[in-house]
N, C-alpha and C positions, 0 to 999 in steps of 0.2 A: 752870444746869445745861443740859447739851446733851443730849437723848435722842434717840437715833436711833430711828426710828419702826420699822425692819425689815430685817434681811437677807432677801433672798428668793433661794430655790434652786429653780428652775421647769425643768421640761422639758415640752417640746411631746409630740404623739401620736408614737410610733413611726412611721418611714416605711413605707408599703406595699411589699409584695415586688415587686421589679422594676422599681421606680421610679429611675432615676438620680438622683443629685445634680447641680443646676444650677450652670454657672458664675457668677461675678460680674458682674452687670449693675446698671446704673444706672437708673432711671426717667426717662422722658423730661421732665425738669423743667428750666428753664433753670438755677435754683439752689435749693440746698438751704436757703438763708436765705429766710426769709419778709420779703415786703415791708413797710414801716411799715404798722402797725396792722390787719395781717392776723391772723385767728384762725379758728378751727373755727366755723362757723355755729352750731353746737349748745353752744358754750361760752359762759360769762361772760368776758369780757375783764378779768379782774382784773390781770393783770400787763401793762406796756407792753413788750412784748418788744423793740422797737427801743431803748427807754429801757435795757433789761436788758443789751443788746448792749454799749451806750455803758459800760455801769457796770463790767461785767467787762472791757472794753478798759482803761479807766482804771486797775482795779485790777491787772491785768496789766504796766501800764506803771510800776508804782512801783519806786523804785530798789532795795527789798529784800523782793522777793515771797516770798522763801523764809524769810522771818523770821515770817510768819503761817501757814505751811502745816502746822503741826503736827497738826492735826485731820483735814487731808485726807490727810496722810500716813498717819496712824494708819486712817483707814477705808479707804484704797485698799489698805495693806497686808491688812486684814482680808478684803478681797474676794478679795484674790490668793490667800490662805489657804483660801477656799472652792473656789477654781478649783482648787488643787492636791489638794484632797480628792477630786475625782472622777477615776477612774482612767481617762482617756482624753485623747487628743491631740487639739487643735482647731486644725485646718488654716488656718480664717479666722475672725477675732474682730473686734467692733466696740464701741468704748467709746462711748457715749452722753452728751454732755456730760463731755469728757475733761478740761477744764482745759490743765493742763501736765502731763497724763500720769501721775496718782499712783497709778494700777493698773498700766499696763504697765511701770514702771520695777521692779516687784517679780515680774514673771512671766520665763520664759527660753524661749527657743527651742525646747526640747525639749518645752514644753507648748502652745505657741501658735506656729503657722507664720508668720502675718503678721497685723499689728494695724491696722484702720482706727479712727483718733480723730476723733470728730467733736464741734465746738464752735461755739458761736455767735459768737465772739471770736476775731477773726484774732490780736490780739497774744498771746494765750494759746498759740494754735498756734505762733506763731514763737518762744516760749520754752518748747518741749517739753523735758522732762527727757531725760536720757541712759538709754536701754535698749539691750539686746542683740537684741531682737525686730525684724525688719523692719517698719516702720510707715509708713502713709499717711494725711497730714492732710487732713481734709475740712472745709471751712466750711459749717457747714449748722444750721439750727435744730432742737432736739431735738422739736419738735412737726411738722416737715415733712422726715423723712428721705428722701434722693435714693437708694435702695436698691431693688432688685426683689425679688419674693418669693423665699424659700428661697434666700437667700444666704449667711447666716452660721451657722458651727457653735457660736458662742458669743456672746452679748451680754452686757455687763456695763455698770453705770451707778452713779457715786457721787455722793451730794449734789447731784443737778442735777433730777432731776424733781419737786421741791417747787415749782420758779418755772414749771411750763409751765400754760397755761390749762386746757386739756383733758387731764386726768390718763388718762382712759380711752381717748381716742384715741390719746394715746403709747404706751400699753401696748398697744395693737391693733397699731400701727406695728412696735412690737418684735418683737411675735409674727408679725408678716407678713414681716419680713425674717430670722427665724429659721428654718433649715431643720426639717423634720419631726422630726429627733432632735435638734434644738438646745436647748442650755441658756441661760437666762436669770440672772443674778445681779446684784442691785442694792442699794442703801441709799440710805434717804431721810430726811430728818429727820422724826419723829413729832409727834403731837399735844402732846406734854409740853415739848417744845423751848422752850427760854429762859421756863420757868415763873415761876422767882424775877423776871425782869423784869418779866413781863406783871403779875403780880401787885403788885408795887411801883409801877408806873405807874398801875395802876387804883386802888390805895388813894390815892396821891397826887393823883390827879385828882379822885377822888370827894370828898377831904376840901377841896379848894380850890374845886371847881367844881359840886358837888353831883352829880355823874355822870362818865362815863367814855365813851370811845369808844374801840375797838381801834387800838392801836399796833404790832402785831405781824402780818405776813401769816400767813392760815390754814396749818395743817398737817394733812396725812392722818392719820385715827385709825388705828391699828394694826389695829382690829377691821376697819375697811373696806377694808383692803388686798386680803385673801384674797378678797373677793366682788370687787372692780375686777380683780384677776389672771385669776379663775376667768371673769369676763365677757370679758374679752380672747382667751379660749381657752386658757388655759395649765392644764395639769394637774400631777398630782405636786407640788403646793404645798408649801414649806417658809417658813413666816414667823416669824421670832422676833425679839427686841427687845435691842439692847444699850445701856447707858447708859454714857455718857462725861461725866464731872463734872469741871469745870474752874471752879477757885476766883478770882474777883475780889474786891480791896478794897473797890469801889464801882462804881455804874452806869455811870460816866462812863468809867472803865477799861475796862468789858466793851464799851462802845459804840467806842471807839477800838480796841480788838482786833478787834472784828467788821468796821468798815471796813479793818483791814488785811489780815485772814487771809481773809475769805468773799469771794472773787471773785464768787459767786453774789449778795451782796448789793452790794458796791461803792460804798455810800452815803457821800457827803461829808457828815457829821455837822455839824451846828451845835449845840455842846454847850450852846449857851445857850436852846435848845428841846428840848421833847420829841421822840425820833426817832420817825420812821416807819418800822419796819423793813421 
């Protein structure tokens, strides 16, 4: 079962009277992609971001990437529906960790004027899906957004932020690039994701080895999201949970599917060994 940890519908503070909106500007950085091994000084380097970039590039080069896109398509569609629920137009929008553009393809130019799509994998950006909104592709790491303060009216993110090493800092950066009356809508995998797989691995390893070690990367608990978002500066928070259940005949079919459709994983499984997700 793949439990989505939360959809977030977030506004920043209303703008102060008489303060004009700023034009699009980039931070003075050489590249939005972090150098190999870099991380926030306050974060544990749980994920190798350079390896993650290679994995996502590998997944994007596969001959049939659309075959495994059903979950990303579904979540991207649900986020787009949340955008349509807001009775306003967004002149400038940003997708953090866009992949092949799973959100933008469901939006129209009457709602979003221009769409910036950021991803760490250049191969994903080269295979962006067709859409009617004018878009700009930006190669950058979700942990190091190369934009200035108060740039975007809307920021969205789908199934990407669970792989950053410093989630509080990433949320602070999103808050930083949003205009004062901007909206952030995102979705990430929650703590109960792949629950059955984790339990099966733990039971099997305990039976054979007398103990177990974690084989699934940690996911953020839903109860912690509100606190993290509030700490990042967001207000008017709405955090809820959607559950998407996908059934498989066995563990190895699940792992093969994960390898194919989850660009954010992109692991090349050795099915004779216990996987490290």
